[in-house]
C-alpha positions as CSV (number, residue, x, y, z in Angstrom):
1,M,17.1,104.1,162.7
2,Q,15.0,104.3,159.6
3,S,18.0,105.8,157.7
4,I,20.2,102.8,158.6
5,K,17.5,100.4,157.4
6,H,17.3,102.2,154.1
7,Y,21.1,102.2,153.8
8,F,21.4,98.4,154.3
9,M,18.4,97.9,151.9
10,F,20.2,99.7,149.1
11,I,23.4,97.7,149.9
12,Q,21.5,94.5,149.3
13,M,19.9,95.9,146.1
14,N,23.4,96.8,144.8
15,I,24.8,93.4,145.6
16,R,21.9,91.7,143.7
17,Q,22.5,94.1,140.8
18,I,26.2,93.0,140.6
19,K,25.2,89.3,140.7
20,R,22.7,89.8,137.8
21,K,25.6,91.1,135.7
22,W,28.1,88.4,136.5
23,L,28.4,87.6,132.8
24,T,29.2,91.0,131.4
25,L,31.1,92.3,134.5
26,P,34.4,90.3,133.8
27,L,34.5,91.7,130.3
28,L,34.1,95.3,131.6
29,L,36.9,94.7,134.2
30,L,39.2,93.0,131.7
31,S,39.1,95.9,129.1
32,P,41.0,98.4,131.3
33,T,43.5,95.6,132.2
34,I,44.5,95.2,128.5
35,I,44.7,99.0,128.0
36,V,46.7,99.6,131.1
37,G,49.0,96.7,130.3
38,A,49.8,98.1,126.9
39,I,50.5,101.6,128.4
40,V,52.8,100.1,131.0
41,M,54.7,98.1,128.5
42,L,55.2,101.3,126.4
43,M,56.4,103.2,129.4
44,I,58.9,100.5,130.4
45,H,60.3,100.5,126.9
46,L,60.7,104.3,127.0
47,M,62.2,104.4,130.4
48,T,64.8,101.7,129.6
49,A,65.7,103.0,126.2
50,D,68.3,105.5,127.2
51,E,69.2,105.7,130.9
52,Q,72.7,107.2,130.7
53,T,72.5,110.3,128.5
54,T,75.2,113.0,129.0
55,I,74.7,116.6,130.0
56,D,76.2,118.8,127.3
57,I,77.3,122.2,128.6
58,G,78.5,125.0,126.3
59,V,81.3,127.4,127.4
60,V,81.5,130.9,125.9
61,D,84.8,132.6,126.7
62,Q,84.4,136.3,126.0
63,D,87.4,137.2,128.2
64,Q,89.9,135.2,126.0
65,S,92.6,135.3,128.7
66,M,95.2,132.7,129.5
67,E,93.5,132.2,132.9
68,T,90.1,131.4,131.5
69,E,91.5,129.2,128.8
70,T,93.4,127.2,131.5
71,M,90.4,126.9,133.7
72,I,88.2,125.7,130.9
73,Q,90.8,123.2,129.8
74,F,91.2,121.9,133.4
75,L,87.4,121.6,133.9
76,S,87.1,119.7,130.6
77,E,89.7,117.2,131.5
78,T,89.0,116.7,135.2
79,S,86.9,113.8,136.4
80,Q,85.4,115.8,139.3
81,L,82.5,116.9,137.1
82,G,81.3,113.3,136.8
83,P,81.2,110.8,133.9
84,Y,78.0,112.2,132.3
85,I,79.0,115.9,132.0
86,Q,80.6,117.1,128.8
87,L,82.0,120.7,128.2
88,H,82.1,122.2,124.7
89,T,83.9,125.5,123.9
90,L,81.6,127.6,121.6
91,S,80.9,131.1,120.4
92,E,77.8,132.7,121.9
93,Q,75.9,132.4,118.6
94,D,76.7,128.7,118.3
95,A,75.7,128.2,122.0
96,D,72.3,129.9,121.4
97,K,71.7,127.7,118.4
98,G,72.6,124.6,120.5
99,I,70.0,125.6,123.1
100,E,67.4,126.2,120.4
101,A,68.2,122.8,118.8
102,N,68.0,121.1,122.2
103,E,71.6,120.0,121.8
104,L,72.9,121.7,125.0
105,S,71.5,121.5,128.5
106,A,72.9,125.0,129.2
107,Y,75.8,127.2,128.5
108,I,78.0,129.4,130.8
109,V,79.7,132.6,129.9
110,F,83.1,133.9,131.0
111,P,82.4,137.7,130.6
112,D,84.8,140.4,129.5
113,N,87.3,141.6,132.1
114,F,86.7,138.4,134.1
115,T,90.4,138.0,134.9
116,D,91.1,141.7,135.5
117,N,88.2,141.9,138.0
118,L,89.5,138.7,139.6
119,Y,92.9,140.1,140.3
120,V,91.7,143.5,141.6
121,G,89.3,141.8,144.1
122,E,86.0,142.7,142.4
123,S,83.1,140.3,142.5
124,V,83.0,138.0,139.5
125,T,80.1,135.8,138.3
126,L,79.6,133.2,135.6
127,P,76.1,133.7,133.9
128,V,74.3,130.5,133.1
129,I,71.8,130.3,130.3
130,G,69.6,127.2,130.7
131,N,67.5,125.1,128.4
132,T,63.7,125.2,129.2
133,Q,63.3,121.8,127.6
134,Q,65.9,120.3,130.0
135,Q,65.0,121.8,133.3
136,V,66.5,119.0,135.5
137,Q,69.8,119.2,133.6
138,S,69.8,123.0,133.7
139,N,69.5,122.8,137.5
140,I,72.4,120.4,137.7
141,V,74.5,122.9,135.6
142,K,73.5,125.7,138.0
143,E,74.7,123.7,141.0
144,L,77.9,122.9,139.1
145,I,78.6,126.6,138.4
146,D,77.8,127.6,141.9
147,S,80.4,125.1,143.1
148,V,83.0,126.2,140.6
149,M,82.5,129.9,141.7
150,R,83.1,128.9,145.3
151,H,86.4,127.4,144.3
152,I,87.2,130.5,142.2
153,N,86.4,132.8,145.1
154,T,88.6,130.8,147.4
155,S,91.4,131.1,144.9
156,Q,90.8,134.8,144.5
157,A,91.0,135.4,148.2
158,N,94.4,133.7,148.3
159,I,95.7,135.6,145.3
160,L,94.7,139.0,146.7
161,L,96.7,138.2,149.8
162,I,99.7,137.0,147.8
163,N,99.4,140.1,145.5
164,R,99.5,142.4,148.5
165,Y,102.9,141.1,149.7
166,A,104.2,140.5,146.1
167,K,104.1,144.2,145.4
168,D,106.7,144.7,148.1
169,F,109.1,142.2,146.6
170,I,108.5,142.2,142.9
171,D,108.6,145.5,141.1
172,D,108.2,144.2,137.5
173,K,104.4,144.1,136.9
174,D,104.7,141.5,134.1
175,V,106.8,139.2,136.3
176,R,104.3,139.7,139.2
177,N,101.3,139.0,137.0
178,D,102.9,135.8,135.7
179,Y,103.6,134.8,139.3
180,L,100.0,135.5,140.3
181,F,98.8,133.5,137.4
182,D,100.8,130.5,138.4
183,Q,99.6,130.8,142.0
184,F,96.0,131.3,141.0
185,I,96.0,128.2,138.8
186,S,97.7,126.2,141.5
187,F,95.2,127.3,144.1
188,F,92.2,126.7,141.8
189,M,93.4,123.2,140.8
190,Y,94.1,122.4,144.5
191,A,90.7,123.5,145.6
192,L,89.0,121.8,142.7
193,S,90.8,118.5,143.3
194,K,90.1,118.4,147.1
195,G,86.5,117.2,146.5
196,N,83.8,116.7,144.0
197,V,82.6,119.9,142.3
198,L,79.1,118.4,142.4
199,T,77.9,117.0,145.7
200,N,77.4,113.3,145.1
201,E,74.0,112.5,146.6
202,E,72.5,109.1,146.1
203,M,68.9,109.6,144.9
204,V,67.3,106.5,143.6
205,N,64.8,107.0,140.7
206,Q,62.7,103.8,141.0
207,A,61.3,104.4,137.5
208,T,64.8,103.6,136.1
209,A,66.4,101.6,139.0
210,S,63.6,99.0,139.0
211,T,61.5,99.9,136.0
212,K,59.4,96.7,135.9
213,D,58.6,96.8,139.6
214,Y,57.8,100.5,139.5
215,F,55.4,100.3,136.6
216,G,53.9,97.0,137.8
217,V,52.9,98.7,141.1
218,S,51.6,101.7,139.0
219,A,49.6,99.4,136.8
220,L,47.8,97.9,139.9
221,F,47.1,101.4,141.2
222,I,45.6,102.5,137.8
223,L,43.6,99.3,137.5
224,H,42.2,99.7,141.0
225,T,41.1,103.3,140.1
226,F,39.4,102.2,136.9
227,W,37.7,99.2,138.6
228,L,36.3,101.5,141.2
229,F,35.1,103.8,138.5
230,I,33.5,101.0,136.5
231,V,31.7,99.4,139.4
232,Y,30.5,102.7,140.7
233,Q,29.0,103.6,137.3
234,L,27.5,100.1,136.9
235,L,25.5,100.6,140.1
236,Y,24.2,104.0,139.1
237,R,20.5,104.1,138.3
238,E,18.7,107.1,136.9
239,E,15.4,107.5,138.7
240,T,12.2,108.8,137.2
241,K,10.6,111.8,138.8
242,R,7.6,109.7,139.9
243,L,9.9,107.1,141.6
244,A,11.9,109.8,143.3
245,N,8.7,111.3,144.7
246,R,7.5,108.0,146.0
247,M,10.9,107.3,147.7
248,K,10.8,110.7,149.2
249,L,7.4,109.9,150.8
250,Y,9.0,106.9,152.5
251,G,11.8,109.1,153.9
252,V,14.5,107.8,151.5
253,K,17.3,110.3,150.9
254,E,19.8,110.6,148.1
255,I,22.8,110.4,150.5
256,Q,21.6,106.9,151.7
257,Q,21.7,105.6,148.1
258,M,25.1,107.1,147.5
259,L,26.6,105.7,150.7
260,A,25.3,102.3,149.9
261,R,26.7,102.4,146.3
262,M,30.0,103.6,147.7
263,T,30.1,100.8,150.2
264,V,29.4,98.1,147.7
265,T,31.9,99.6,145.2
266,F,34.5,99.9,147.9
267,G,34.1,96.2,149.0
268,F,34.0,94.8,145.5
269,G,37.0,97.0,144.5
270,M,39.1,95.9,147.4
271,L,38.3,92.2,146.7
272,L,39.5,92.7,143.1
273,I,42.7,94.5,144.0
274,I,43.6,91.9,146.7
275,A,43.2,89.1,144.1
276,A,45.2,91.1,141.5
277,F,47.9,91.9,144.0
278,L,48.3,88.2,145.1
279,G,48.7,87.2,141.4
280,F,51.1,90.2,140.9
281,N,53.2,89.2,143.9
282,Y,53.5,85.7,142.7
283,F,55.5,86.9,139.7
284,F,57.4,89.8,141.4
285,S,58.0,88.1,144.8
286,F,58.0,91.2,147.1
287,T,59.2,90.3,150.6
288,L,56.2,91.3,152.8
289,D,55.1,90.5,156.3
290,I,51.6,90.8,157.9
291,E,52.3,94.4,158.9
292,D,53.2,95.4,155.4
293,Y,49.9,93.9,154.1
294,K,48.1,95.9,156.8
295,R,49.8,99.1,155.7
296,L,49.0,98.5,152.0
297,F,45.3,97.6,152.8
298,M,45.0,100.8,155.0
299,M,46.5,103.0,152.3
300,L,44.4,101.6,149.5
301,S,41.3,101.8,151.7
302,L,41.8,105.5,152.4
303,Y,42.6,106.2,148.8
304,S,39.4,104.3,147.6
305,I,37.2,106.1,150.2
306,V,38.4,109.6,149.1
307,Y,38.2,108.8,145.4
308,L,34.6,107.5,145.8
309,Q,33.6,110.5,147.9
310,L,34.9,112.8,145.1
311,L,32.9,110.8,142.5
312,A,29.8,111.2,144.7
313,L,30.4,114.9,145.1
314,I,30.6,115.4,141.3
315,E,27.4,113.3,141.0
316,M,25.6,115.5,143.6
317,I,26.7,118.7,142.0
318,L,25.9,117.9,138.3
319,S,22.4,116.9,137.4
320,S,23.1,116.0,133.7
321,P,24.0,112.2,133.5
322,K,26.2,112.6,130.4
323,L,28.1,115.6,131.8
324,R,28.5,113.9,135.1
325,L,30.0,110.8,133.5
326,L,32.4,112.9,131.4
327,I,33.6,115.0,134.4
328,Q,34.1,111.9,136.5
329,F,36.1,110.2,133.8
330,V,38.3,113.2,133.2
331,F,38.8,113.6,136.9
332,S,39.8,110.0,137.2
333,L,42.4,110.3,134.4
334,L,43.7,113.5,136.0
335,I,44.3,112.0,139.5
336,I,46.1,109.0,137.8
337,V,48.4,111.3,135.9
338,I,49.2,113.6,138.8
339,S,49.9,110.6,141.1
340,G,52.9,109.7,138.9
341,A,51.6,106.3,137.9
342,I,52.1,106.9,134.2
343,I,54.8,109.6,134.2
344,P,57.1,109.6,137.2
345,T,56.8,112.8,139.2
346,L,60.5,113.4,139.0
347,Y,60.0,114.5,135.4
348,F,57.3,117.0,136.3
349,P,58.1,120.8,136.4
350,S,59.5,121.8,139.8
351,Y,56.6,124.1,140.6
352,I,54.2,121.2,140.2
353,Q,56.4,118.8,142.2
354,N,56.3,121.2,145.2
355,K,52.5,121.0,145.3
356,L,52.1,117.2,144.8
357,E,52.3,116.4,148.4
358,F,48.8,117.8,148.8
359,I,47.2,115.5,146.2
360,F,45.7,112.4,147.8
361,S,46.4,110.1,144.8
362,Y,50.1,111.1,144.8
363,D,50.3,110.6,148.6
364,A,48.7,107.1,148.3
365,L,50.9,105.9,145.5
366,Y,54.0,107.3,147.1
367,W,53.5,105.3,150.3
368,I,52.5,102.2,148.4
369,Q,55.7,102.4,146.4
370,E,57.7,103.1,149.6
371,I,56.3,99.9,151.2
372,L,56.8,97.7,148.2
373,L,59.9,99.1,146.5
374,N,61.9,100.6,149.4
375,E,60.7,98.3,152.2
376,R,59.5,101.1,154.4
377,L,58.4,99.9,157.9
378,Y,55.8,102.6,158.3
379,A,53.3,104.7,156.4
380,D,51.7,108.1,157.0
381,Y,47.9,107.9,156.9
382,M,47.2,111.4,158.1
383,M,46.4,113.0,154.7
384,G,44.1,110.1,153.9
385,F,42.2,110.5,157.2
386,I,41.9,114.3,156.7
387,Y,40.6,114.0,153.2
388,S,38.2,111.2,153.9
389,L,36.7,113.1,156.9
390,S,36.5,116.3,154.9
391,G,34.8,114.5,152.0
392,M,32.2,112.9,154.3
393,I,31.4,116.3,155.9
394,L,31.1,117.9,152.4
395,L,28.8,115.1,151.3
396,M,26.5,115.6,154.3
397,I,26.4,119.4,153.8
398,L,25.6,119.2,150.1
399,S,23.0,116.5,150.7
400,N,21.2,118.5,153.3
401,G,21.4,121.6,151.1
402,K,19.8,119.7,148.1
403,E,17.1,118.3,150.4
404,R,16.2,121.7,151.6
405,L,16.1,123.1,148.0
406,K,13.8,120.3,146.9
407,R,11.3,121.3,149.6
């Protein structure tokens, strides 16, 4: 019971502390707004500068056969590759230079004896050399070549069957090879034209499809994080050793002060983001109902709780005020970047993208964007609940551990 009284007492003290700083507080909250606004405007400009770049693919023909030349020519002229894919026939040296100069997304190689192996039924492959600076485009090229090889293997199976029977009727090898060549090209063109080489899958990149809305939502998310950080630091008070001993005699614990500061920061931060969102929605006019507002409030609340818990954990672990402030600031920047608020996660390396679903800031921003931009009718709060519960347990364990060490 005494702990609850101390908790509410510190809440009242923190509220009075905010009231005393009502003149300087607006300036502190306005400064990140200006900075975030400038960053968002820059990102919008960068994202809308060039939305339809082509994927340039080099083709190295080491086989130099009539079959490979015909296939390359047909692939270059067909519309099945899509409007943004361009093929360029090059030597291997020029292709390597193109990769180094970042002029090619990747290049493919028709190896020596490709046609001979094709006709005798041996397995054939088309090596792909990707560009590490264009990983997304290189993956698209890999999918393209896998699809082309499926068409080639289909044509090869048909040609082997025809060749088996052609040997019984056509004795002249040259005539038979010409016939097989015509049949192979016919089968290849037929298989290729039956459907798209690349599977057309509609995947909306909100950062380019609705750039202003995407970065507008991201700006609110970043501002909310910085506002929580500023208010939390504003309420921090470094206690003298004498005052700490006196408070200890009255049964006051560090966790009570932290929880009170987190509560006031959470409440004040939510009031700020609600006011900011209402103004934001006035200009962007998202179609939302009561349930959508509830989902947004719930997701932001869970994010805020987890974020404040992590700030408190850092404060509890580090005793140096300057080091603590530095680590908390760097940590705040890190979770903003990882969330995809500044750089869309689609442009992250694939090995990072696979692990983002375990990051609480990414999860929160993802569902906020889904509700606002994609009109989702539900949201998954499970990760937020798990992290908030885990954070509270860690805080209690660390607090009890520090209290015992002080004794």
